[in-house]
N, C-alpha and C positions, 0 to 999 in steps of 0.2 A: 599392258601392264607397265607400271613405272619402274625406273631403274632400281629404286630402293627395295622393291618387293623381291628382287632377285639376289640381293646381297646375302651371303652366308658367311658367318664368322668361322674361320679355320681353327683347327685344334691348336695350331702353333700360336695363333692370336689369343686363344683362351688361356694357354699356358703362360704366355707373356703377361697377361692380365693378373693371373694368380701369383706369378713370381716377381714381377716388376711393377705391377699396379697400373698398367696402361697398354693400349695399342692404338694404331692409327688406321682409319678407313679413308682412302682417297677417292674423290669423285663419286660419292654415293648418294648425295641428296638429289632427288629428281628435280629437273629444271623447273617444273611447275611449283614445287614446294619452295625452291630457292627464291623464286620470284615473289611468292607470298611473304616469305620471311624478310626479304629486303624492303618490299613496299610497306609492310607494317612497321618496320624500324623507323622509316622516315616519318610516318604518322606520329609516333611517340616523340621523336626529336622535336618536331614542329609544335606539338602540344606542350612539351616541357618548356620550350623557349617562350611560348605564349604565357605560360604560368609565371615565368620569370619576369616577363614584361609587366604583368599585372601587379607583381610584388615589387617592381623596381629593383630587382636584384639579379646578380649573375650566378648566384649559388643558391640552390634549393636542395636541402638535405645533402646527399653525396653527389648530386648532379652539378657539374660546372659548365656553364654556357660555352659552347664551341670548344670544349676540352674533353670532358669525360661524362658519359651518361650511363646510369644503371636504371633500367626499366623492369621492375619486378611484376610477374604474373600478367603479362600482356594478354594472354588468351581469355582472361576473365572479362575483358572488354572487347576483344577481337577474336571471337570463337573460330574464325577461319584458320587460326594457328593450330587448332586441334587436328587439322588434316595431316599436319606433319608430326606433331607431338604424339599422336595416337596412331601412327602409321605402322605398317608391317616392318619397315626398316628399324624403327625404335624398339618394336617388340623383339626382333631378332637380337638386337644388342642386349636387351634386358635378359633374355633367356640365356645368353652366353656368359653373362656376368653375375647377375643376382638371382637368376632362377625363374621359375614359371609363375611365381606370385610377385606382382610388382605394383607399386603405387606411384602416381605422378606427384613427386615430392616438392619440386621447385622449378621455376623457369624465370629467365630474365634475359633482356638484351644487355650486352656490354659493348659500348661504342666509344671509340677513341677518335677525336676530331683530327683533321689534317694539321700536321706540324705542331700540335699542342698536346695530343693525347697523353695523359699521365701514365706512368708505370704503375705496377701493382706488385707488392712484395710477396716473398715466399710464404705460402700458407697451405694448409689442408682445408678443403671445404668443410670437413667435420670440425675444424677448429672454430668455426663460427657457430656451430651447434653447442660445442663445449665438451670438455672431458667430464663435466659434472652430470651430463645426460648420457647414460649408457645407450649405445646404439650400434647396430651392425653397419659396416661401410655401405654406403649407397653408391650409385654410379652416376658420373657426370658425363654428359655428351656435349662437348665443346664444338659447336657447329660453325664453321668458317663461312661467312657470307661474302668475303673478299679473299683474293689471293693473299696468303700470309707469308711474311718475311721478317727477318730481324729488324729491317728498317722501319716497318710499320707497327712494330710492337707486338709481335706474336707471343704466344705462350711458350714457356720453357718448363719441361717436366723433369723431375728428379726421380729416377727409378728407385724402387725400394732398396736394391742392393747397394746404392750409394747414399741413401738418405740416413741410414743408421737406425731406422725404425719402420715398422709396418703397422703401428697403431697410432691413434690420434694423440697429440701432445698439447699441452697448455700453450696458448698463444699470448703474445703481448702486443698492446696497441703501439703503433709507431707514431712518434711525435710529429705533428705537422700534417699527417694524412689520415690518421686514425685507422689505417690498415692494420689488421691483425697479422703478426709475424710469428712463425713457429720454427723456422730454420735459419741458423746464423752462420753456417759454414761457408766455405769458399767455392764449392762446386757450382758452376754456372748453369747446370742442367742442360737438357737437350732441346733445341728449338723445334717447334712444330712448324715445319716449312711445307705447306700444302696449298693446293689450288682451292679456290672457292668451291663450295659443295662438298668439302671433306669434313670428317668428324674425328676429333681426338677423344678417345674413350678412356676415362681414368677413374680410379677409385677415389672416394671422398677422403681416404687416408693418404693419398698420393700428394706430395708437395709439388707446387707449381707456382709460377710467377709470370709476369709479362713486362715488356719494355715500353719505352716511349714510342709514339708514332711520329717519325721524323719525315714522313712523305707528305705529298700534297693531296692525299686522298683519305677518305674515311677508312677506319678499320673496324668492321662490324662483326659481332659474334652473337649468335643465339645460343643460350645455355639451357639445356633441359636435364633435369635430374630425377632419378627414379630410385625408390627404396624398396627393399624386400619386406618391409614391415611398416606399420604406422609408428613413426618416431614420436615419442611422448615426453613431455616435460615431467619434472619431478612430481607435479600435482596431478599427473595423469592425462592432461589435455594434450591434444596433438601439437607437435612442433612442425610448422610447415603445412603444406597441403597434403591431402590423403585421398586424391581421386583414384579409384580402383582402375588400374590399367590392364594388368594380366591376371586372369584367374585360371589356374591349371593350364597355363600356357596360351590361352585364348584372350584376345583383346576384349576388354569390358567396355561399358559405355557410361558408367556412373560418373558424376562430378561432385566435388566437395569444395569447401572453402579452405582458407589457410590462416595461419598465424605465424608471427615471427619475422625476423629480419635476416637477410643473407646476401652476400656478395661473392663475386669471383673475379677472374681476370678477363 
């Protein structure tokens, strides 16, 4: 049995999630899953660079060559990623945060290159869905594929008690980066200082940011998000993916498509 299948979320962690919007799980991603996540990240970096070569450009969308990469929905092309995304570990996290009914809502790689990786401003993940679309908070699993430090641009989390809000707020686009920003205070937040194989679990209403990568190594994250409902646009169509993940607490097997755009740190 893999390490992840043995993880149990404590009552203290559940309370922290309810009251402050996050908790941290250290060293919980099984080694075989960590290897898959790392290997597939390199596949998408190489493919994105090849696309840039074909276009004669160093920027394609929000991807910047050897700087910052966002790879959305990689499991649609590399289904081996479902071994982790639909694992018992992720099921336990969902049961502890959003309940026994869960949908696979979004996934992406967030990769910062050595010595160049760009920062990412204060935002709530729900800020990218928007205040105009009523939805319950979903859960973000920020999975560290490398050891995380302030030097390599780890995430910083702002607890609910210091953010001044527990609901989603309207965000503004930052000039120069087009990052959506929703917090403008002076609180620097709490850095996520964890070894590779750890997961920062936080609500989509929780503010977070990340810094520059100033080291000589990659800083890689796999982000998986799960919702307790099918999030719908105002016209009734789904926003994001809506793969059934948990049904009455048990892992489902169905797969669906997706719509929309989303980024994180």
